[in-house]
N, CA, C, O and CB atoms as a CASP TS submission, in Angstrom:
PFRMAT TS
TARGET T0000
AUTHOR 0000-0000-0000
METHOD Language model
MODEL 1
PARENT N/A
ATOM      1  N   MET     1     -12.636  -5.472   2.821  1.00  0.00           N
ATOM      2  CA  MET     1     -12.010  -4.846   3.978  1.00  0.00           C
ATOM      3  C   MET     1     -12.233  -3.335   3.904  1.00  0.00           C
ATOM      4  O   MET     1     -12.152  -2.743   2.828  1.00  0.00           O
ATOM      5  CB  MET     1     -10.488  -5.184   4.044  1.00  0.00           C
ATOM      6  N   ASN     2     -12.507  -2.731   5.027  1.00  0.00           N
ATOM      7  CA  ASN     2     -12.718  -1.291   5.086  1.00  0.00           C
ATOM      8  C   ASN     2     -11.384  -0.557   5.042  1.00  0.00           C
ATOM      9  O   ASN     2     -10.395  -0.996   5.630  1.00  0.00           O
ATOM     10  CB  ASN     2     -13.498  -0.911   6.353  1.00  0.00           C
ATOM     11  N   SER     3     -11.375   0.564   4.337  1.00  0.00           N
ATOM     12  CA  SER     3     -10.172   1.393   4.290  1.00  0.00           C
ATOM     13  C   SER     3     -10.576   2.845   4.501  1.00  0.00           C
ATOM     14  O   SER     3     -11.709   3.243   4.232  1.00  0.00           O
ATOM     15  CB  SER     3      -9.412   1.215   2.935  1.00  0.00           C
ATOM     16  N   ASP     4      -9.618   3.622   4.988  1.00  0.00           N
ATOM     17  CA  ASP     4      -9.866   5.040   5.246  1.00  0.00           C
ATOM     18  C   ASP     4      -9.491   5.906   4.049  1.00  0.00           C
ATOM     19  O   ASP     4      -9.967   7.033   3.913  1.00  0.00           O
ATOM     20  CB  ASP     4      -9.090   5.494   6.473  1.00  0.00           C
ATOM     21  N   LYS     5      -8.635   5.370   3.185  1.00  0.00           N
ATOM     22  CA  LYS     5      -8.179   6.105   2.006  1.00  0.00           C
ATOM     23  C   LYS     5      -7.798   5.084   0.943  1.00  0.00           C
ATOM     24  O   LYS     5      -7.303   4.006   1.272  1.00  0.00           O
ATOM     25  CB  LYS     5      -6.969   7.054   2.345  1.00  0.00           C
ATOM     26  N   VAL     6      -8.022   5.410  -0.332  1.00  0.00           N
ATOM     27  CA  VAL     6      -7.665   4.527  -1.437  1.00  0.00           C
ATOM     28  C   VAL     6      -6.643   5.236  -2.319  1.00  0.00           C
ATOM     29  O   VAL     6      -6.816   6.397  -2.690  1.00  0.00           O
ATOM     30  CB  VAL     6      -8.925   4.116  -2.262  1.00  0.00           C
ATOM     31  N   LEU     7      -5.578   4.512  -2.644  1.00  0.00           N
ATOM     32  CA  LEU     7      -4.523   5.046  -3.509  1.00  0.00           C
ATOM     33  C   LEU     7      -4.491   4.238  -4.798  1.00  0.00           C
ATOM     34  O   LEU     7      -4.334   3.018  -4.762  1.00  0.00           O
ATOM     35  CB  LEU     7      -3.134   5.009  -2.798  1.00  0.00           C
ATOM     36  N   ASP     8      -4.640   4.911  -5.936  1.00  0.00           N
ATOM     37  CA  ASP     8      -4.559   4.251  -7.235  1.00  0.00           C
ATOM     38  C   ASP     8      -3.146   4.413  -7.771  1.00  0.00           C
ATOM     39  O   ASP     8      -2.766   5.489  -8.234  1.00  0.00           O
ATOM     40  CB  ASP     8      -5.606   4.834  -8.234  1.00  0.00           C
ATOM     41  N   ALA     9      -2.363   3.326  -7.705  1.00  0.00           N
ATOM     42  CA  ALA     9      -0.988   3.345  -8.210  1.00  0.00           C
ATOM     43  C   ALA     9      -0.864   2.446  -9.432  1.00  0.00           C
ATOM     44  O   ALA     9       0.235   2.008  -9.773  1.00  0.00           O
ATOM     45  CB  ALA     9       0.003   2.899  -7.115  1.00  0.00           C
ATOM     46  N   LYS    10      -1.989   2.168 -10.097  1.00  0.00           N
ATOM     47  CA  LYS    10      -1.964   1.316 -11.285  1.00  0.00           C
ATOM     48  C   LYS    10      -1.191   2.019 -12.401  1.00  0.00           C
ATOM     49  O   LYS    10      -1.319   3.226 -12.602  1.00  0.00           O
ATOM     50  CB  LYS    10      -3.408   0.971 -11.751  1.00  0.00           C
ATOM     51  N   GLY    11      -0.381   1.230 -13.127  1.00  0.00           N
ATOM     52  CA  GLY    11       0.393   1.775 -14.240  1.00  0.00           C
ATOM     53  C   GLY    11       1.709   2.408 -13.838  1.00  0.00           C
ATOM     54  O   GLY    11       2.494   2.803 -14.700  1.00  0.00           O
ATOM     55  N   LEU    12       1.961   2.513 -12.543  1.00  0.00           N
ATOM     56  CA  LEU    12       3.212   3.111 -12.076  1.00  0.00           C
ATOM     57  C   LEU    12       4.265   2.035 -11.869  1.00  0.00           C
ATOM     58  O   LEU    12       3.975   0.962 -11.340  1.00  0.00           O
ATOM     59  CB  LEU    12       2.989   3.897 -10.772  1.00  0.00           C
ATOM     60  N   ALA    13       5.492   2.332 -12.290  1.00  0.00           N
ATOM     61  CA  ALA    13       6.605   1.399 -12.108  1.00  0.00           C
ATOM     62  C   ALA    13       7.380   1.758 -10.849  1.00  0.00           C
ATOM     63  O   ALA    13       7.327   2.888 -10.363  1.00  0.00           O
ATOM     64  CB  ALA    13       7.541   1.410 -13.339  1.00  0.00           C
ATOM     65  N   CYS    14       8.089   0.782 -10.344  1.00  0.00           N
ATOM     66  CA  CYS    14       8.925   0.961  -9.158  1.00  0.00           C
ATOM     67  C   CYS    14       9.877   2.141  -9.387  1.00  0.00           C
ATOM     68  O   CYS    14      10.456   2.226 -10.471  1.00  0.00           O
ATOM     69  CB  CYS    14       9.725  -0.346  -8.835  1.00  0.00           C
ATOM     70  N   PRO    15      10.063   3.024  -8.460  1.00  0.00           N
ATOM     71  CA  PRO    15       9.629   2.997  -7.057  1.00  0.00           C
ATOM     72  C   PRO    15       8.368   3.809  -6.783  1.00  0.00           C
ATOM     73  O   PRO    15       8.042   4.055  -5.621  1.00  0.00           O
ATOM     74  CB  PRO    15      10.732   3.503  -6.182  1.00  0.00           C
ATOM     75  N   MET    16       7.656   4.229  -7.817  1.00  0.00           N
ATOM     76  CA  MET    16       6.538   5.161  -7.615  1.00  0.00           C
ATOM     77  C   MET    16       5.412   4.633  -6.720  1.00  0.00           C
ATOM     78  O   MET    16       4.865   5.418  -5.946  1.00  0.00           O
ATOM     79  CB  MET    16       5.964   5.526  -8.939  1.00  0.00           C
ATOM     80  N   PRO    17       5.033   3.349  -6.781  1.00  0.00           N
ATOM     81  CA  PRO    17       3.991   2.899  -5.840  1.00  0.00           C
ATOM     82  C   PRO    17       4.397   3.114  -4.380  1.00  0.00           C
ATOM     83  O   PRO    17       3.558   3.461  -3.549  1.00  0.00           O
ATOM     84  CB  PRO    17       3.681   1.419  -6.071  1.00  0.00           C
ATOM     85  N   ILE    18       5.672   2.909  -4.068  1.00  0.00           N
ATOM     86  CA  ILE    18       6.156   3.118  -2.699  1.00  0.00           C
ATOM     87  C   ILE    18       6.157   4.614  -2.360  1.00  0.00           C
ATOM     88  O   ILE    18       5.747   5.008  -1.268  1.00  0.00           O
ATOM     89  CB  ILE    18       7.582   2.523  -2.526  1.00  0.00           C
ATOM     90  N   VAL    19       6.614   5.432  -3.291  1.00  0.00           N
ATOM     91  CA  VAL    19       6.668   6.882  -3.069  1.00  0.00           C
ATOM     92  C   VAL    19       5.262   7.423  -2.796  1.00  0.00           C
ATOM     93  O   VAL    19       5.064   8.196  -1.858  1.00  0.00           O
ATOM     94  CB  VAL    19       7.298   7.603  -4.294  1.00  0.00           C
ATOM     95  N   ARG    20       4.293   7.018  -3.613  1.00  0.00           N
ATOM     96  CA  ARG    20       2.916   7.480  -3.437  1.00  0.00           C
ATOM     97  C   ARG    20       2.305   6.936  -2.149  1.00  0.00           C
ATOM     98  O   ARG    20       1.550   7.631  -1.469  1.00  0.00           O
ATOM     99  CB  ARG    20       2.061   7.065  -4.635  1.00  0.00           C
ATOM    100  N   THR    21       2.640   5.672  -1.816  1.00  0.00           N
ATOM    101  CA  THR    21       2.126   5.071  -0.588  1.00  0.00           C
ATOM    102  C   THR    21       2.644   5.824   0.626  1.00  0.00           C
ATOM    103  O   THR    21       1.891   6.124   1.552  1.00  0.00           O
ATOM    104  CB  THR    21       2.517   3.587  -0.504  1.00  0.00           C
ATOM    105  N   LYS    22       3.938   6.126   0.613  1.00  0.00           N
ATOM    106  CA  LYS    22       4.545   6.847   1.734  1.00  0.00           C
ATOM    107  C   LYS    22       3.862   8.203   1.933  1.00  0.00           C
ATOM    108  O   LYS    22       3.565   8.598   3.060  1.00  0.00           O
ATOM    109  CB  LYS    22       6.061   7.040   1.496  1.00  0.00           C
ATOM    110  N   LYS    23       3.619   8.904   0.833  1.00  0.00           N
ATOM    111  CA  LYS    23       2.971  10.221   0.904  1.00  0.00           C
ATOM    112  C   LYS    23       1.544  10.082   1.441  1.00  0.00           C
ATOM    113  O   LYS    23       1.119  10.866   2.289  1.00  0.00           O
ATOM    114  CB  LYS    23       2.958  10.902  -0.493  1.00  0.00           C
ATOM    115  N   ALA    24       0.811   9.093   0.951  1.00  0.00           N
ATOM    116  CA  ALA    24      -0.574   8.895   1.385  1.00  0.00           C
ATOM    117  C   ALA    24      -0.646   8.509   2.858  1.00  0.00           C
ATOM    118  O   ALA    24      -1.568   8.922   3.562  1.00  0.00           O
ATOM    119  CB  ALA    24      -1.250   7.820   0.532  1.00  0.00           C
ATOM    120  N   MET    25       0.315   7.725   3.329  1.00  0.00           N
ATOM    121  CA  MET    25       0.316   7.305   4.735  1.00  0.00           C
ATOM    122  C   MET    25       0.500   8.492   5.665  1.00  0.00           C
ATOM    123  O   MET    25      -0.002   8.481   6.789  1.00  0.00           O
ATOM    124  CB  MET    25       1.417   6.274   4.984  1.00  0.00           C
ATOM    125  N   MET    26       1.210   9.511   5.214  1.00  0.00           N
ATOM    126  CA  MET    26       1.429  10.704   6.040  1.00  0.00           C
ATOM    127  C   MET    26       0.128  11.446   6.302  1.00  0.00           C
ATOM    128  O   MET    26       0.030  12.204   7.267  1.00  0.00           O
ATOM    129  CB  MET    26       2.433  11.640   5.369  1.00  0.00           C
ATOM    130  N   GLU    27      -0.876  11.235   5.448  1.00  0.00           N
ATOM    131  CA  GLU    27      -2.159  11.922   5.593  1.00  0.00           C
ATOM    132  C   GLU    27      -3.111  11.170   6.528  1.00  0.00           C
ATOM    133  O   GLU    27      -4.185  11.677   6.849  1.00  0.00           O
ATOM    134  CB  GLU    27      -2.810  12.100   4.227  1.00  0.00           C
ATOM    135  N   LEU    28      -2.725   9.965   6.966  1.00  0.00           N
ATOM    136  CA  LEU    28      -3.593   9.152   7.816  1.00  0.00           C
ATOM    137  C   LEU    28      -3.203   9.250   9.287  1.00  0.00           C
ATOM    138  O   LEU    28      -2.069   9.585   9.628  1.00  0.00           O
ATOM    139  CB  LEU    28      -3.552   7.701   7.368  1.00  0.00           C
ATOM    140  N   GLU    29      -4.166   8.951  10.141  1.00  0.00           N
ATOM    141  CA  GLU    29      -3.928   8.878  11.577  1.00  0.00           C
ATOM    142  C   GLU    29      -3.478   7.458  11.920  1.00  0.00           C
ATOM    143  O   GLU    29      -3.739   6.521  11.166  1.00  0.00           O
ATOM    144  CB  GLU    29      -5.211   9.276  12.384  1.00  0.00           C
ATOM    145  N   SER    30      -2.808   7.304  13.048  1.00  0.00           N
ATOM    146  CA  SER    30      -2.394   5.993  13.520  1.00  0.00           C
ATOM    147  C   SER    30      -3.604   5.066  13.615  1.00  0.00           C
ATOM    148  O   SER    30      -4.639   5.442  14.164  1.00  0.00           O
ATOM    149  CB  SER    30      -1.687   6.105  14.884  1.00  0.00           C
ATOM    150  N   GLY    31      -3.467   3.847  13.075  1.00  0.00           N
ATOM    151  CA  GLY    31      -4.551   2.869  13.115  1.00  0.00           C
ATOM    152  C   GLY    31      -5.461   2.893  11.903  1.00  0.00           C
ATOM    153  O   GLY    31      -6.249   1.968  11.707  1.00  0.00           O
ATOM    154  N   GLN    32      -5.368   3.937  11.082  1.00  0.00           N
ATOM    155  CA  GLN    32      -6.184   3.984   9.872  1.00  0.00           C
ATOM    156  C   GLN    32      -5.573   3.087   8.798  1.00  0.00           C
ATOM    157  O   GLN    32      -4.388   2.757   8.852  1.00  0.00           O
ATOM    158  CB  GLN    32      -6.316   5.437   9.356  1.00  0.00           C
ATOM    159  N   VAL    33      -6.394   2.696   7.823  1.00  0.00           N
ATOM    160  CA  VAL    33      -5.971   1.742   6.801  1.00  0.00           C
ATOM    161  C   VAL    33      -5.959   2.400   5.424  1.00  0.00           C
ATOM    162  O   VAL    33      -6.916   3.066   5.029  1.00  0.00           O
ATOM    163  CB  VAL    33      -6.895   0.512   6.797  1.00  0.00           C
ATOM    164  N   LEU    34      -4.853   2.198   4.699  1.00  0.00           N
ATOM    165  CA  LEU    34      -4.706   2.667   3.328  1.00  0.00           C
ATOM    166  C   LEU    34      -4.870   1.473   2.398  1.00  0.00           C
ATOM    167  O   LEU    34      -4.234   0.436   2.587  1.00  0.00           O
ATOM    168  CB  LEU    34      -3.325   3.367   3.111  1.00  0.00           C
ATOM    169  N   GLU    35      -5.724   1.624   1.394  1.00  0.00           N
ATOM    170  CA  GLU    35      -5.920   0.600   0.369  1.00  0.00           C
ATOM    171  C   GLU    35      -5.172   1.047  -0.880  1.00  0.00           C
ATOM    172  O   GLU    35      -5.391   2.151  -1.377  1.00  0.00           O
ATOM    173  CB  GLU    35      -7.448   0.366   0.067  1.00  0.00           C
ATOM    174  N   ILE    36      -4.286   0.188  -1.387  1.00  0.00           N
ATOM    175  CA  ILE    36      -3.458   0.530  -2.544  1.00  0.00           C
ATOM    176  C   ILE    36      -3.764  -0.424  -3.686  1.00  0.00           C
ATOM    177  O   ILE    36      -3.834  -1.638  -3.490  1.00  0.00           O
ATOM    178  CB  ILE    36      -1.951   0.483  -2.184  1.00  0.00           C
ATOM    179  N   HIS    37      -3.946   0.130  -4.885  1.00  0.00           N
ATOM    180  CA  HIS    37      -4.137  -0.669  -6.098  1.00  0.00           C
ATOM    181  C   HIS    37      -2.915  -0.445  -6.976  1.00  0.00           C
ATOM    182  O   HIS    37      -2.595   0.694  -7.318  1.00  0.00           O
ATOM    183  CB  HIS    37      -5.473  -0.283  -6.856  1.00  0.00           C
ATOM    184  N   ALA    38      -2.227  -1.531  -7.346  1.00  0.00           N
ATOM    185  CA  ALA    38      -1.010  -1.418  -8.160  1.00  0.00           C
ATOM    186  C   ALA    38      -0.971  -2.528  -9.202  1.00  0.00           C
ATOM    187  O   ALA    38      -1.558  -3.594  -9.018  1.00  0.00           O
ATOM    188  CB  ALA    38       0.255  -1.474  -7.269  1.00  0.00           C
ATOM    189  N   THR    39      -0.265  -2.259 -10.304  1.00  0.00           N
ATOM    190  CA  THR    39      -0.104  -3.275 -11.348  1.00  0.00           C
ATOM    191  C   THR    39       1.349  -3.732 -11.459  1.00  0.00           C
ATOM    192  O   THR    39       1.624  -4.709 -12.155  1.00  0.00           O
ATOM    193  CB  THR    39      -0.585  -2.732 -12.698  1.00  0.00           C
ATOM    194  N   ASP    40       2.268  -3.066 -10.806  1.00  0.00           N
ATOM    195  CA  ASP    40       3.683  -3.433 -10.821  1.00  0.00           C
ATOM    196  C   ASP    40       3.880  -4.716 -10.012  1.00  0.00           C
ATOM    197  O   ASP    40       3.584  -4.755  -8.818  1.00  0.00           O
ATOM    198  CB  ASP    40       4.565  -2.279 -10.252  1.00  0.00           C
ATOM    199  N   LYS    41       4.386  -5.775 -10.677  1.00  0.00           N
ATOM    200  CA  LYS    41       4.571  -7.068 -10.003  1.00  0.00           C
ATOM    201  C   LYS    41       5.509  -6.966  -8.805  1.00  0.00           C
ATOM    202  O   LYS    41       5.369  -7.731  -7.850  1.00  0.00           O
ATOM    203  CB  LYS    41       5.111  -8.096 -10.987  1.00  0.00           C
ATOM    204  N   GLY    42       6.455  -6.045  -8.836  1.00  0.00           N
ATOM    205  CA  GLY    42       7.393  -5.871  -7.745  1.00  0.00           C
ATOM    206  C   GLY    42       6.769  -5.221  -6.509  1.00  0.00           C
ATOM    207  O   GLY    42       7.360  -5.223  -5.429  1.00  0.00           O
ATOM    208  N   ALA    43       5.584  -4.674  -6.680  1.00  0.00           N
ATOM    209  CA  ALA    43       4.941  -3.964  -5.577  1.00  0.00           C
ATOM    210  C   ALA    43       4.653  -4.894  -4.400  1.00  0.00           C
ATOM    211  O   ALA    43       4.687  -4.460  -3.249  1.00  0.00           O
ATOM    212  CB  ALA    43       3.648  -3.314  -6.055  1.00  0.00           C
ATOM    213  N   LYS    44       4.370  -6.161  -4.676  1.00  0.00           N
ATOM    214  CA  LYS    44       4.033  -7.080  -3.585  1.00  0.00           C
ATOM    215  C   LYS    44       5.178  -7.176  -2.580  1.00  0.00           C
ATOM    216  O   LYS    44       4.971  -6.983  -1.382  1.00  0.00           O
ATOM    217  CB  LYS    44       3.701  -8.475  -4.140  1.00  0.00           C
ATOM    218  N   ASN    45       6.376  -7.472  -3.062  1.00  0.00           N
ATOM    219  CA  ASN    45       7.533  -7.560  -2.169  1.00  0.00           C
ATOM    220  C   ASN    45       7.929  -6.190  -1.633  1.00  0.00           C
ATOM    221  O   ASN    45       8.268  -6.050  -0.457  1.00  0.00           O
ATOM    222  CB  ASN    45       8.718  -8.196  -2.896  1.00  0.00           C
ATOM    223  N   ASP    46       7.886  -5.190  -2.492  1.00  0.00           N
ATOM    224  CA  ASP    46       8.309  -3.847  -2.090  1.00  0.00           C
ATOM    225  C   ASP    46       7.420  -3.274  -0.989  1.00  0.00           C
ATOM    226  O   ASP    46       7.927  -2.746   0.001  1.00  0.00           O
ATOM    227  CB  ASP    46       8.302  -2.915  -3.292  1.00  0.00           C
ATOM    228  N   LEU    47       6.110  -3.371  -1.151  1.00  0.00           N
ATOM    229  CA  LEU    47       5.200  -2.799  -0.154  1.00  0.00           C
ATOM    230  C   LEU    47       5.241  -3.571   1.155  1.00  0.00           C
ATOM    231  O   LEU    47       5.149  -2.976   2.229  1.00  0.00           O
ATOM    232  CB  LEU    47       3.777  -2.773  -0.691  1.00  0.00           C
ATOM    233  N   ALA    48       5.378  -4.884   1.076  1.00  0.00           N
ATOM    234  CA  ALA    48       5.474  -5.690   2.306  1.00  0.00           C
ATOM    235  C   ALA    48       6.727  -5.305   3.089  1.00  0.00           C
ATOM    236  O   ALA    48       6.671  -5.121   4.305  1.00  0.00           O
ATOM    237  CB  ALA    48       5.496  -7.210   1.971  1.00  0.00           C
ATOM    238  N   ALA    49       7.854  -5.183   2.391  1.00  0.00           N
ATOM    239  CA  ALA    49       9.114  -4.817   3.046  1.00  0.00           C
ATOM    240  C   ALA    49       9.052  -3.392   3.583  1.00  0.00           C
ATOM    241  O   ALA    49       9.506  -3.124   4.695  1.00  0.00           O
ATOM    242  CB  ALA    49      10.294  -4.961   2.066  1.00  0.00           C
ATOM    243  N   TRP    50       8.490  -2.481   2.795  1.00  0.00           N
ATOM    244  CA  TRP    50       8.404  -1.087   3.232  1.00  0.00           C
ATOM    245  C   TRP    50       7.522  -0.973   4.475  1.00  0.00           C
ATOM    246  O   TRP    50       7.887  -0.289   5.431  1.00  0.00           O
ATOM    247  CB  TRP    50       7.852  -0.195   2.097  1.00  0.00           C
ATOM    248  N   ALA    51       6.363  -1.638   4.469  1.00  0.00           N
ATOM    249  CA  ALA    51       5.457  -1.557   5.613  1.00  0.00           C
ATOM    250  C   ALA    51       6.153  -2.045   6.883  1.00  0.00           C
ATOM    251  O   ALA    51       6.057  -1.407   7.932  1.00  0.00           O
ATOM    252  CB  ALA    51       4.182  -2.382   5.352  1.00  0.00           C
ATOM    253  N   LYS    52       6.844  -3.163   6.786  1.00  0.00           N
ATOM    254  CA  LYS    52       7.537  -3.731   7.945  1.00  0.00           C
ATOM    255  C   LYS    52       8.629  -2.796   8.454  1.00  0.00           C
ATOM    256  O   LYS    52       8.741  -2.558   9.657  1.00  0.00           O
ATOM    257  CB  LYS    52       8.140  -5.090   7.588  1.00  0.00           C
ATOM    258  N   SER    53       9.431  -2.268   7.534  1.00  0.00           N
ATOM    259  CA  SER    53      10.547  -1.404   7.938  1.00  0.00           C
ATOM    260  C   SER    53      10.087  -0.035   8.427  1.00  0.00           C
ATOM    261  O   SER    53      10.831   0.664   9.116  1.00  0.00           O
ATOM    262  CB  SER    53      11.506  -1.228   6.781  1.00  0.00           C
ATOM    263  N   SER    54       8.859   0.347   8.071  1.00  0.00           N
ATOM    264  CA  SER    54       8.335   1.665   8.456  1.00  0.00           C
ATOM    265  C   SER    54       7.437   1.619   9.682  1.00  0.00           C
ATOM    266  O   SER    54       6.919   2.649  10.112  1.00  0.00           O
ATOM    267  CB  SER    54       7.571   2.265   7.308  1.00  0.00           C
ATOM    268  N   GLY    55       7.248   0.429  10.248  1.00  0.00           N
ATOM    269  CA  GLY    55       6.427   0.324  11.446  1.00  0.00           C
ATOM    270  C   GLY    55       4.939   0.217  11.183  1.00  0.00           C
ATOM    271  O   GLY    55       4.130   0.414  12.089  1.00  0.00           O
ATOM    272  N   HIS    56       4.569  -0.095   9.941  1.00  0.00           N
ATOM    273  CA  HIS    56       3.162  -0.258   9.588  1.00  0.00           C
ATOM    274  C   HIS    56       2.861  -1.749   9.451  1.00  0.00           C
ATOM    275  O   HIS    56       3.773  -2.576   9.476  1.00  0.00           O
ATOM    276  CB  HIS    56       2.819   0.506   8.266  1.00  0.00           C
ATOM    277  N   GLU    57       1.579  -2.090   9.306  1.00  0.00           N
ATOM    278  CA  GLU    57       1.179  -3.486   9.207  1.00  0.00           C
ATOM    279  C   GLU    57       0.488  -3.751   7.878  1.00  0.00           C
ATOM    280  O   GLU    57      -0.530  -3.132   7.568  1.00  0.00           O
ATOM    281  CB  GLU    57       0.259  -3.866  10.371  1.00  0.00           C
ATOM    282  N   LEU    58       1.048  -4.680   7.085  1.00  0.00           N
ATOM    283  CA  LEU    58       0.375  -5.134   5.873  1.00  0.00           C
ATOM    284  C   LEU    58      -0.711  -6.098   6.332  1.00  0.00           C
ATOM    285  O   LEU    58      -0.429  -7.246   6.674  1.00  0.00           O
ATOM    286  CB  LEU    58       1.381  -5.818   4.845  1.00  0.00           C
ATOM    287  N   VAL    59      -1.949  -5.624   6.337  1.00  0.00           N
ATOM    288  CA  VAL    59      -3.065  -6.398   6.877  1.00  0.00           C
ATOM    289  C   VAL    59      -3.449  -7.524   5.917  1.00  0.00           C
ATOM    290  O   VAL    59      -3.681  -8.657   6.338  1.00  0.00           O
ATOM    291  CB  VAL    59      -4.278  -5.484   7.143  1.00  0.00           C
ATOM    292  N   SER    60      -3.514  -7.201   4.628  1.00  0.00           N
ATOM    293  CA  SER    60      -3.933  -8.189   3.640  1.00  0.00           C
ATOM    294  C   SER    60      -3.498  -7.737   2.257  1.00  0.00           C
ATOM    295  O   SER    60      -3.245  -6.555   2.022  1.00  0.00           O
ATOM    296  CB  SER    60      -5.463  -8.406   3.687  1.00  0.00           C
ATOM    297  N   ASP    61      -3.416  -8.701   1.343  1.00  0.00           N
ATOM    298  CA  ASP    61      -3.169  -8.372  -0.057  1.00  0.00           C
ATOM    299  C   ASP    61      -3.777  -9.458  -0.928  1.00  0.00           C
ATOM    300  O   ASP    61      -3.794 -10.633  -0.560  1.00  0.00           O
ATOM    301  CB  ASP    61      -1.646  -8.219  -0.343  1.00  0.00           C
ATOM    302  N   ILE    62      -4.276  -9.047  -2.090  1.00  0.00           N
ATOM    303  CA  ILE    62      -4.849  -9.982  -3.053  1.00  0.00           C
ATOM    304  C   ILE    62      -4.423  -9.577  -4.456  1.00  0.00           C
ATOM    305  O   ILE    62      -3.987  -8.448  -4.680  1.00  0.00           O
ATOM    306  CB  ILE    62      -6.397 -10.023  -2.939  1.00  0.00           C
ATOM    307  N   GLU    63      -4.551 -10.507  -5.399  1.00  0.00           N
ATOM    308  CA  GLU    63      -4.311 -10.196  -6.807  1.00  0.00           C
ATOM    309  C   GLU    63      -5.510 -10.672  -7.599  1.00  0.00           C
ATOM    310  O   GLU    63      -5.961 -11.803  -7.419  1.00  0.00           O
ATOM    311  CB  GLU    63      -2.992 -10.858  -7.330  1.00  0.00           C
ATOM    312  N   ALA    64      -6.028  -9.833  -8.465  1.00  0.00           N
ATOM    313  CA  ALA    64      -7.141 -10.186  -9.331  1.00  0.00           C
ATOM    314  C   ALA    64      -6.994  -9.448 -10.651  1.00  0.00           C
ATOM    315  O   ALA    64      -6.886  -8.222 -10.683  1.00  0.00           O
ATOM    316  CB  ALA    64      -8.496  -9.855  -8.660  1.00  0.00           C
ATOM    317  N   ASP    65      -6.992 -10.207 -11.739  1.00  0.00           N
ATOM    318  CA  ASP    65      -6.909  -9.626 -13.083  1.00  0.00           C
ATOM    319  C   ASP    65      -5.717  -8.698 -13.267  1.00  0.00           C
ATOM    320  O   ASP    65      -5.830  -7.658 -13.915  1.00  0.00           O
ATOM    321  CB  ASP    65      -8.171  -8.874 -13.389  1.00  0.00           C
ATOM    322  N   GLY    66      -4.573  -9.073 -12.696  1.00  0.00           N
ATOM    323  CA  GLY    66      -3.360  -8.283 -12.865  1.00  0.00           C
ATOM    324  C   GLY    66      -3.258  -7.059 -11.972  1.00  0.00           C
ATOM    325  O   GLY    66      -2.308  -6.285 -12.086  1.00  0.00           O
ATOM    326  N   VAL    67      -4.227  -6.877 -11.085  1.00  0.00           N
ATOM    327  CA  VAL    67      -4.192  -5.739 -10.156  1.00  0.00           C
ATOM    328  C   VAL    67      -3.961  -6.282  -8.744  1.00  0.00           C
ATOM    329  O   VAL    67      -4.692  -7.145  -8.260  1.00  0.00           O
ATOM    330  CB  VAL    67      -5.527  -4.894 -10.227  1.00  0.00           C
ATOM    331  N   PHE    68      -2.937  -5.755  -8.115  1.00  0.00           N
ATOM    332  CA  PHE    68      -2.617  -6.117  -6.738  1.00  0.00           C
ATOM    333  C   PHE    68      -3.282  -5.098  -5.824  1.00  0.00           C
ATOM    334  O   PHE    68      -3.158  -3.892  -6.038  1.00  0.00           O
ATOM    335  CB  PHE    68      -1.064  -6.171  -6.499  1.00  0.00           C
ATOM    336  N   THR    69      -3.986  -5.579  -4.807  1.00  0.00           N
ATOM    337  CA  THR    69      -4.613  -4.694  -3.839  1.00  0.00           C
ATOM    338  C   THR    69      -4.031  -5.003  -2.467  1.00  0.00           C
ATOM    339  O   THR    69      -3.968  -6.157  -2.045  1.00  0.00           O
ATOM    340  CB  THR    69      -6.164  -4.854  -3.844  1.00  0.00           C
ATOM    341  N   PHE    70      -3.613  -3.954  -1.789  1.00  0.00           N
ATOM    342  CA  PHE    70      -2.979  -4.073  -0.481  1.00  0.00           C
ATOM    343  C   PHE    70      -3.744  -3.220   0.525  1.00  0.00           C
ATOM    344  O   PHE    70      -4.276  -2.164   0.181  1.00  0.00           O
ATOM    345  CB  PHE    70      -1.485  -3.648  -0.543  1.00  0.00           C
ATOM    346  N   TRP    71      -3.793  -3.688   1.767  1.00  0.00           N
ATOM    347  CA  TRP    71      -4.344  -2.907   2.864  1.00  0.00           C
ATOM    348  C   TRP    71      -3.258  -2.784   3.907  1.00  0.00           C
ATOM    349  O   TRP    71      -2.818  -3.785   4.471  1.00  0.00           O
ATOM    350  CB  TRP    71      -5.639  -3.559   3.458  1.00  0.00           C
ATOM    351  N   ILE    72      -2.818  -1.558   4.169  1.00  0.00           N
ATOM    352  CA  ILE    72      -1.758  -1.307   5.135  1.00  0.00           C
ATOM    353  C   ILE    72      -2.295  -0.418   6.249  1.00  0.00           C
ATOM    354  O   ILE    72      -2.843   0.657   6.001  1.00  0.00           O
ATOM    355  CB  ILE    72      -0.527  -0.655   4.454  1.00  0.00           C
ATOM    356  N   LYS    73      -2.125  -0.892   7.485  1.00  0.00           N
ATOM    357  CA  LYS    73      -2.574  -0.137   8.661  1.00  0.00           C
ATOM    358  C   LYS    73      -1.419   0.710   9.167  1.00  0.00           C
ATOM    359  O   LYS    73      -0.315   0.211   9.386  1.00  0.00           O
ATOM    360  CB  LYS    73      -3.096  -1.089   9.784  1.00  0.00           C
ATOM    361  N   LYS    74      -1.688   1.996   9.351  1.00  0.00           N
ATOM    362  CA  LYS    74      -0.648   2.900   9.839  1.00  0.00           C
ATOM    363  C   LYS    74      -0.304   2.562  11.287  1.00  0.00           C
ATOM    364  O   LYS    74      -1.183   2.415  12.135  1.00  0.00           O
ATOM    365  CB  LYS    74      -1.103   4.375   9.720  1.00  0.00           C
ATOM    366  N   GLY    75       1.000   2.443  11.546  1.00  0.00           N
ATOM    367  CA  GLY    75       1.446   2.009  12.863  1.00  0.00           C
ATOM    368  C   GLY    75       1.678   3.123  13.861  1.00  0.00           C
ATOM    369  O   GLY    75       1.598   2.884  15.065  1.00  0.00           O
ATOM    370  N   TYR    76       1.960   4.322  13.408  1.00  0.00           N
ATOM    371  CA  TYR    76       2.252   5.413  14.345  1.00  0.00           C
ATOM    372  C   TYR    76       1.816   6.738  13.784  1.00  0.00           C
ATOM    373  O   TYR    76       1.983   7.770  14.435  1.00  0.00           O
ATOM    374  CB  TYR    76       3.734   5.459  14.677  1.00  0.00           C
TER
END
């Protein structure tokens, strides 16, 4: 999947993946996609909930070798 920006949040514990994601999303235009790489198991639920509550769209997510990758489209 194409992304406009990539955020490496590997090795960060909650709530830092969300904090970094929020900051990175502020740098994007509406409709652009942020790709996030995280190793915190809680990130899957946390990022999905945050995206929904913030008006963004979790387009896709996968897990491979202990790394969770998320694609979130900026909603506004």
